[in-house]
KOLGUBA-808937 format. One line per 8 residues: their letters; for each residue x, y, z of N, C-alpha, C, CB. Coordinates in pm, 1 decimal, padded with zeros to 6 digits, always signed. Glycine has a CB too. Example, Ala and Ser with C-alpha at 12.3 -4.5 7.8 and 13.67 -1.06 7.14 Angstrom:
BEGIN
AS) +01319.0 -00569.0 +00780.0 +01230.0 -00450.0 +00780.0 +01320.0 -00330.0 +00780.0 +01130.8 -00447.3 +00904.6; +01285.0 -00225.0 +00708.0 +01367.0 -00106.0 +00714.0 +01290.0 +00003.0 +00787.0 +01408.4 -00059.8 +00572.5
end
This chain:
BEGIN
MSDSATVL) +16547.5 +15516.2 +09899.7 +16488.2 +15418.9 +09756.9 +16323.2 +15384.9 +09829.2 +16612.9 +15219.9 +09718.5; +16246.7 +15423.9 +09758.4 +16152.6 +15252.6 +09731.1 +16153.5 +15167.1 +09705.6 +16086.9 +15215.6 +09681.7; +16058.8 +15089.7 +09797.6 +16011.7 +14962.5 +09788.0 +15972.6 +14868.1 +09589.6 +15864.2 +14993.6 +09893.0; +15925.9 +14982.0 +09534.3 +15945.1 +14927.8 +09393.5 +16039.5 +14923.0 +09315.1 +15884.2 +14968.3 +09326.7; +16152.4 +15033.0 +09366.1 +16310.6 +15019.2 +09301.7 +16394.6 +14932.0 +09373.2 +16393.6 +15155.9 +09300.2; +16328.3 +14967.2 +09463.8 +16417.7 +14813.5 +09567.3 +16406.5 +14659.8 +09499.1 +16320.8 +14780.5 +09753.2; +16304.6 +14661.9 +09454.9 +16248.0 +14538.2 +09387.5 +16247.2 +14468.2 +09252.9 +16146.8 +14549.9 +09399.6; +16248.5 +14632.5 +09181.4 +16327.8 +14619.1 +09051.2 +16445.7 +14589.6 +09070.5 +16333.0 +14725.7 +08971.2
RQLKIKSG) +16561.7 +14650.1 +09143.0 +16692.8 +14610.0 +09133.3 +16691.9 +14504.9 +09217.1 +16793.2 +14707.9 +09163.0; +16680.0 +14421.7 +09280.5 +16702.9 +14289.8 +09315.3 +16608.2 +14191.3 +09194.6 +16654.4 +14271.2 +09486.2; +16580.8 +14207.7 +09128.1 +16461.8 +14153.3 +09010.9 +16596.6 +14182.0 +08909.7 +16269.5 +14269.2 +08976.3; +16665.5 +14232.5 +08871.7 +16801.9 +14280.5 +08796.7 +16914.7 +14179.4 +08825.3 +16854.5 +14434.5 +08850.6; +16930.0 +14193.9 +08963.0 +17031.9 +14123.5 +08979.0 +17039.2 +13970.0 +08957.2 +17062.5 +14152.9 +09088.0; +16914.5 +13924.9 +09034.6 +16854.7 +13787.8 +09059.2 +16856.2 +13737.1 +08952.4 +16727.4 +13774.4 +09112.0; +16783.2 +13834.9 +08831.3 +16769.8 +13755.9 +08681.4 +16897.6 +13759.0 +08594.9 +16650.6 +13827.8 +08584.4; +17002.8 +13850.3 +08651.5 +17113.5 +13751.2 +08612.8 +17212.7 +13685.8 +08659.5 +17164.4 +13782.7 +08550.5
ATKRLFKE) +17177.9 +13672.8 +08762.3 +17206.5 +13546.4 +08870.2 +17194.6 +13419.8 +08807.9 +17103.6 +13540.1 +08995.1; +17074.6 +13388.8 +08778.8 +17006.5 +13295.9 +08763.7 +17044.5 +13245.8 +08625.7 +16877.0 +13328.4 +08789.2; +17034.4 +13358.8 +08531.2 +17120.0 +13338.6 +08390.9 +17227.5 +13261.8 +08408.3 +17175.3 +13465.1 +08327.5; +17358.2 +13355.9 +08492.3 +17424.2 +13258.3 +08492.5 +17463.6 +13126.8 +08564.3 +17481.1 +13301.5 +08481.9; +17385.3 +13106.4 +08633.5 +17410.6 +12997.3 +08711.1 +17355.4 +12895.1 +08621.8 +17351.8 +13002.3 +08853.6; +17229.7 +12926.8 +08514.4 +17189.3 +12838.8 +08409.8 +17294.1 +12782.6 +08330.2 +17103.2 +12901.9 +08326.4; +17389.5 +12896.8 +08271.5 +17464.0 +12863.6 +08172.6 +17594.6 +12791.8 +08267.7 +17495.6 +13000.2 +08070.8; +17622.7 +12823.9 +08385.3 +17733.3 +12724.4 +08448.9 +17698.5 +12605.6 +08442.5 +17767.4 +12740.8 +08585.2
HKSYVLEE) +17566.7 +12599.2 +08481.9 +17476.1 +12435.3 +08498.1 +17505.9 +12360.0 +08363.1 +17272.5 +12451.3 +08512.1; +17453.7 +12415.9 +08246.7 +17481.0 +12353.0 +08145.0 +17606.9 +12323.0 +08095.6 +17428.1 +12400.3 +08072.6; +17695.7 +12386.2 +08093.3 +17902.9 +12387.7 +08103.0 +17938.7 +12254.8 +08207.6 +17992.9 +12584.8 +08212.9; +17872.8 +12249.6 +08307.3 +17913.3 +12131.2 +08398.0 +17854.5 +11992.6 +08340.9 +17855.4 +12156.4 +08553.7; +17750.2 +11989.0 +08316.6 +17665.3 +11858.8 +08236.8 +17763.7 +11834.7 +08112.3 +17480.6 +11905.3 +08172.2; +17782.1 +11918.4 +08038.3 +17857.5 +11879.2 +07913.3 +17999.1 +11855.7 +07962.5 +17852.2 +11994.4 +07793.6; +18065.7 +11897.9 +08057.7 +18212.8 +11890.8 +08095.7 +18174.6 +11677.6 +08122.2 +18270.9 +12033.3 +08287.3; +18079.2 +11708.1 +08229.4 +18056.5 +11553.8 +08280.2 +18059.1 +11415.5 +08193.6 +17923.5 +11551.5 +08335.2
EQQKIKLE) +17962.4 +11511.6 +08102.7 +17892.9 +11394.6 +07967.2 +18050.0 +11390.8 +07897.5 +17724.0 +11482.5 +07819.3; +18120.5 +11476.0 +07894.8 +18283.9 +11470.7 +07821.0 +18372.5 +11344.1 +07886.8 +18385.2 +11637.0 +07861.3; +18351.9 +11399.1 +08024.3 +18454.5 +11321.4 +08108.1 +18423.5 +11160.9 +08085.5 +18441.0 +11365.6 +08277.8; +18284.6 +11138.2 +08114.4 +18250.2 +11009.4 +08105.4 +18275.7 +10920.6 +08003.3 +18144.8 +11006.1 +08118.4; +18259.5 +10963.5 +07850.8 +18304.7 +10917.8 +07699.9 +18448.6 +10926.1 +07761.3 +18261.5 +11030.1 +07540.5; +18539.7 +11061.2 +07801.4 +18722.1 +10997.5 +07788.2 +18720.2 +10861.3 +07902.4 +18879.6 +11156.2 +07864.5; +18659.1 +10886.5 +08023.7 +18678.4 +10764.2 +08078.1 +18663.4 +10569.9 +08018.9 +18593.6 +10797.9 +08173.5; +18556.9 +10593.9 +07961.1 +18475.7 +10484.1 +07921.0 +18603.1 +10447.0 +07776.6 +18276.9 +10539.9 +07877.3
KLKADGAE) +18635.0 +10568.7 +07708.1 +18757.5 +10547.7 +07630.5 +18901.9 +10482.8 +07668.4 +18783.0 +10663.2 +07594.4; +18940.2 +10585.4 +07780.0 +19034.4 +10483.1 +07842.1 +19045.1 +10375.7 +07878.2 +19064.8 +10499.1 +07910.6; +18933.4 +10288.3 +07923.7 +18886.2 +10156.4 +07978.8 +18927.2 +10071.8 +07867.2 +18724.2 +10144.7 +08015.5; +18810.8 +10151.3 +07754.3 +18845.1 +10015.1 +07623.2 +18966.4 +10058.1 +07572.5 +18725.9 +09997.1 +07471.2; +19063.1 +10138.7 +07579.8 +19174.7 +10146.0 +07505.5 +19316.1 +10051.8 +07635.9 +19196.9 +10347.1 +07459.9; +19252.0 +10026.9 +07709.2 +19295.6 +09951.5 +07856.5 +19466.1 +10054.3 +07892.9 +19332.3 +09715.9 +07819.5; +19451.0 +10168.3 +07905.4 +19511.2 +10269.3 +07922.3 +19536.2 +10257.0 +08092.4 +19430.5 +10390.5 +07858.9; +19674.1 +10275.0 +08099.7 +19759.9 +10270.3 +08229.1 +19645.8 +10337.8 +08391.2 +19925.7 +10398.2 +08184.3
EWDVKNAQ) +19690.3 +10253.0 +08503.8 +19572.1 +10257.1 +08602.9 +19548.0 +10410.0 +08646.1 +19605.3 +10161.0 +08740.5; +19646.9 +10493.7 +08674.0 +19685.6 +10603.8 +08666.2 +19619.8 +10724.3 +08634.5 +19758.0 +10591.0 +08609.5; +19595.0 +10685.6 +08467.3 +19478.5 +10789.4 +08374.5 +19341.4 +10717.5 +08404.0 +19507.5 +10793.0 +08174.1; +19347.7 +10576.5 +08428.5 +19158.6 +10567.6 +08443.7 +19135.8 +10623.7 +08582.7 +19075.8 +10380.9 +08440.1; +19231.5 +10594.6 +08650.4 +19189.1 +10653.8 +08810.2 +19192.1 +10840.2 +08832.0 +19329.3 +10578.5 +08936.2; +19250.9 +10882.1 +08715.5 +19254.4 +11038.2 +08695.0 +19142.2 +11097.3 +08656.9 +19344.6 +11080.7 +08600.7; +19091.1 +11029.9 +08542.6 +18983.9 +11008.3 +08494.7 +18850.0 +11006.4 +08556.5 +19003.6 +10921.1 +08449.8; +18873.4 +10912.0 +08653.7 +18794.7 +10899.9 +08737.1 +18749.5 +11021.0 +08823.0 +18839.4 +10810.1 +08796.7
KMLEESGK) +18828.3 +11071.1 +08867.8 +18824.1 +11154.4 +09002.5 +18785.6 +11251.2 +08927.0 +18955.1 +11181.4 +09103.6; +18790.9 +11328.5 +08782.2 +18790.1 +11413.6 +08707.8 +18602.1 +11398.2 +08705.7 +18899.1 +11388.7 +08573.4; +18559.5 +11267.2 +08698.2 +18434.9 +11263.2 +08650.1 +18366.7 +11285.8 +08784.0 +18397.9 +11132.3 +08568.3; +18398.3 +11233.9 +08856.5 +18356.6 +11228.1 +08992.9 +18366.2 +11414.9 +09055.2 +18478.3 +11101.1 +09081.7; +18459.2 +11473.8 +08994.9 +18436.9 +11636.8 +09006.6 +18369.5 +11662.9 +08933.8 +18531.6 +11729.3 +08992.0; +18325.6 +11659.1 +08838.6 +18242.9 +11706.3 +08744.6 +18075.1 +11680.5 +08827.5 +18277.9 +11615.3 +08587.7; +18093.0 +11553.2 +08876.8 +17954.9 +11564.2 +08885.8 +17913.4 +11623.7 +09014.8 +17893.9 +11436.7 +08866.4; +18018.3 +11649.8 +09125.6 +17997.5 +11718.7 +09250.1 +17964.0 +11876.4 +09185.3 +18144.2 +11704.8 +09361.5
MVNDTSAK) +18014.8 +11932.8 +09083.9 +17972.9 +12055.8 +09006.7 +17862.2 +12051.9 +08983.6 +18027.3 +12083.5 +08895.1; +17818.3 +11941.5 +08900.0 +17677.5 +11952.3 +08870.9 +17575.5 +11969.2 +08980.4 +17643.0 +11842.1 +08802.6; +17599.8 +11840.5 +09066.6 +17474.7 +11922.7 +09167.5 +17510.7 +12031.1 +09274.2 +17396.7 +11811.8 +09263.3; +17606.0 +12056.7 +09284.1 +17671.1 +12191.6 +09385.9 +17530.6 +12310.9 +09246.9 +17964.0 +12234.4 +09363.1; +17600.9 +12322.7 +09155.3 +17540.9 +12439.3 +09081.9 +17388.6 +12392.8 +09003.0 +17662.7 +12493.1 +08963.2; +17338.3 +12265.1 +09042.5 +17164.7 +12274.9 +09012.2 +17144.2 +12318.7 +09182.9 +17059.7 +12080.5 +08945.8; +17242.1 +12279.1 +09305.2 +17146.7 +12315.7 +09427.7 +17122.8 +12489.9 +09395.3 +17236.6 +12277.3 +09606.5; +17225.1 +12530.9 +09370.4 +17251.4 +12698.0 +09325.3 +17125.4 +12764.5 +09267.2 +17373.6 +12714.9 +09198.3
LGVSVQDL) +17143.6 +12712.0 +09150.6 +17010.4 +12730.7 +09045.8 +16888.7 +12703.5 +09099.7 +17011.4 +12639.8 +08922.6; +16836.3 +12594.5 +09161.0 +16708.2 +12580.6 +09262.6 +16679.5 +12718.9 +09345.8 +16739.6 +12452.7 +09380.8; +16821.5 +12715.5 +09384.1 +16731.3 +12871.8 +09489.5 +16760.3 +12964.3 +09459.2 +16748.7 +12908.7 +09641.0; +16838.2 +13034.6 +09329.2 +16775.3 +13147.0 +09301.5 +16694.7 +13162.0 +09233.8 +16825.0 +13214.4 +09275.0; +16656.5 +13057.9 +09122.7 +16486.4 +13050.3 +09113.0 +16387.6 +13092.6 +09170.8 +16443.4 +12960.3 +09122.5; +16379.5 +13015.8 +09272.9 +16325.7 +12992.5 +09408.6 +16239.7 +13170.8 +09437.5 +16486.5 +12941.7 +09537.6; +16396.0 +13233.9 +09430.3 +16382.3 +13393.3 +09499.3 +16379.0 +13437.2 +09390.0 +16495.5 +13470.0 +09598.0; +16392.1 +13419.7 +09263.2 +16321.0 +13519.3 +09136.3 +16199.5 +13506.5 +09126.3 +16361.5 +13497.2 +08993.8
RALLVAAE) +16134.6 +13367.6 +09156.7 +15990.3 +13422.0 +09182.5 +15942.1 +13442.1 +09279.7 +15906.5 +13367.6 +09146.3; +15975.8 +13454.2 +09369.4 +15910.3 +13524.7 +09483.1 +15926.6 +13682.7 +09466.8 +15975.7 +13474.7 +09623.5; +16020.3 +13727.8 +09392.6 +16089.8 +13873.2 +09371.1 +15909.0 +13918.7 +09268.2 +16308.5 +13866.8 +09242.8; +15906.8 +13777.7 +09153.3 +15826.3 +13851.5 +09070.2 +15681.6 +13830.8 +09142.6 +15837.6 +13800.6 +08911.9; +15665.3 +13718.0 +09179.0 +15538.4 +13752.3 +09322.5 +15506.2 +13899.4 +09369.4 +15597.4 +13684.5 +09481.2; +15608.2 +13954.5 +09453.6 +15638.4 +14067.6 +09477.6 +15601.8 +14182.1 +09368.4 +15763.4 +14055.9 +09506.2; +15651.3 +14148.5 +09271.8 +15662.1 +14293.6 +09184.8 +15526.9 +14280.2 +09088.5 +15829.5 +14308.7 +09074.0; +15458.0 +14138.2 +09090.6 +15323.4 +14136.9 +09063.5 +15216.0 +14195.0 +09126.9 +15296.3 +14038.0 +09060.4
KDGSIAKT) +15219.7 +14235.7 +09289.1 +15110.9 +14264.3 +09356.6 +15116.0 +14439.5 +09363.9 +15113.9 +14179.2 +09502.9; +15266.0 +14470.7 +09369.1 +15295.7 +14605.0 +09296.0 +15252.2 +14637.5 +09167.6 +15422.8 +14623.0 +09284.2; +15092.8 +14709.6 +09199.9 +15052.5 +14756.1 +09005.7 +15132.5 +14859.4 +08978.5 +14876.9 +14823.5 +08956.0; +15228.5 +14904.4 +09014.2 +15295.6 +15027.0 +08949.4 +15418.9 +14935.6 +08855.0 +15369.0 +15155.7 +09087.4; +15468.1 +14831.1 +08895.2 +15597.0 +14749.8 +08822.5 +15570.6 +14636.0 +08794.5 +15719.4 +14732.9 +08894.3; +15403.6 +14645.3 +08770.0 +15378.3 +14477.3 +08712.7 +15466.2 +14422.5 +08601.9 +15226.3 +14457.2 +08646.0; +15438.7 +14560.2 +08500.9 +15512.6 +14494.1 +08360.8 +15602.6 +14559.8 +08289.6 +15424.7 +14463.8 +08256.7; +15732.3 +14611.4 +08386.3 +15784.5 +14714.1 +08363.2 +15927.6 +14626.7 +08277.6 +15799.8 +14812.9 +08508.7
EEVLKAEE) +15993.7 +14672.2 +08228.8 +16113.4 +14562.7 +08170.2 +16206.5 +14480.7 +08262.0 +16217.7 +14640.7 +08085.1; +16198.8 +14509.1 +08385.7 +16321.4 +14402.6 +08476.4 +16243.2 +14279.7 +08502.1 +16384.3 +14468.2 +08650.4; +16060.7 +14343.2 +08469.9 +15985.9 +14223.9 +08514.5 +15955.4 +14111.9 +08391.9 +15845.7 +14278.1 +08578.5; +15962.1 +14154.6 +08307.1 +15932.7 +14101.5 +08164.4 +16081.9 +13986.3 +08155.9 +15928.5 +14259.2 +08022.0; +16163.7 +14089.0 +08167.9 +16291.4 +14018.6 +08169.1 +16354.1 +13935.3 +08251.3 +16363.3 +14084.4 +08161.7; +16285.0 +13924.3 +08348.7 +16261.0 +13817.8 +08471.7 +16255.9 +13703.9 +08459.6 +16161.0 +13824.3 +08535.3; +16117.1 +13700.2 +08376.3 +15974.4 +13615.7 +08334.0 +16039.5 +13552.5 +08232.5 +15823.8 +13702.2 +08280.3; +16138.5 +13635.4 +08163.7 +16196.2 +13541.4 +08030.1 +16320.4 +13461.5 +08066.7 +16244.1 +13640.3 +07893.4
VLEEVSV) +16392.2 +13475.6 +08140.0 +16514.0 +13410.2 +08213.0 +16412.6 +13267.7 +08297.0 +16609.4 +13552.8 +08348.8; +16300.7 +13291.3 +08354.2 +16279.5 +13177.8 +08441.4 +16177.5 +13095.3 +08322.1 +16201.8 +13224.5 +08612.7; +16184.5 +13155.5 +08229.6 +16078.8 +13058.7 +08117.8 +16236.5 +12954.2 +08015.6 +15944.0 +13225.9 +07956.2; +16338.2 +13063.6 +08044.6 +16432.5 +12957.1 +07975.1 +16532.5 +12867.9 +08067.8 +16525.7 +13036.3 +07872.6; +16513.0 +12911.6 +08186.7 +16538.7 +12808.4 +08260.3 +16480.2 +12684.0 +08298.2 +16554.3 +12847.9 +08335.3; +16365.9 +12708.4 +08271.2 +16296.7 +12578.7 +08292.3 +16238.3 +12497.1 +08210.7 +16217.2 +12589.2 +08359.6; +16281.9 +12547.3 +08066.1 +16343.3 +12450.4 +07979.9 +16388.5 +12366.4 +07932.3 +16369.0 +12446.4 +07961.1
end
């Protein structure tokens, strides 16, 4: 397998991974927001202490997952950018479908 084929294959893999991590990160951010609302509602309604503590634990867990997916997404984006730089240096694969898709994924994730 040539270097160009390897880079294209890695671009496809990293693009998919980055896109998946971005979706996962968005879902955890949404979950964290929902948990905050739920916790505030429980406190406002004067719910039992156990319910409030449980909601607080779930909120903390969601926060940990947001941080975890954010870190993983950052690493994945860096790897994808490095692969794009390698692809652009190789003139034969500079504007292939995989390169264009990887650029789209980076643009989507950066917004």
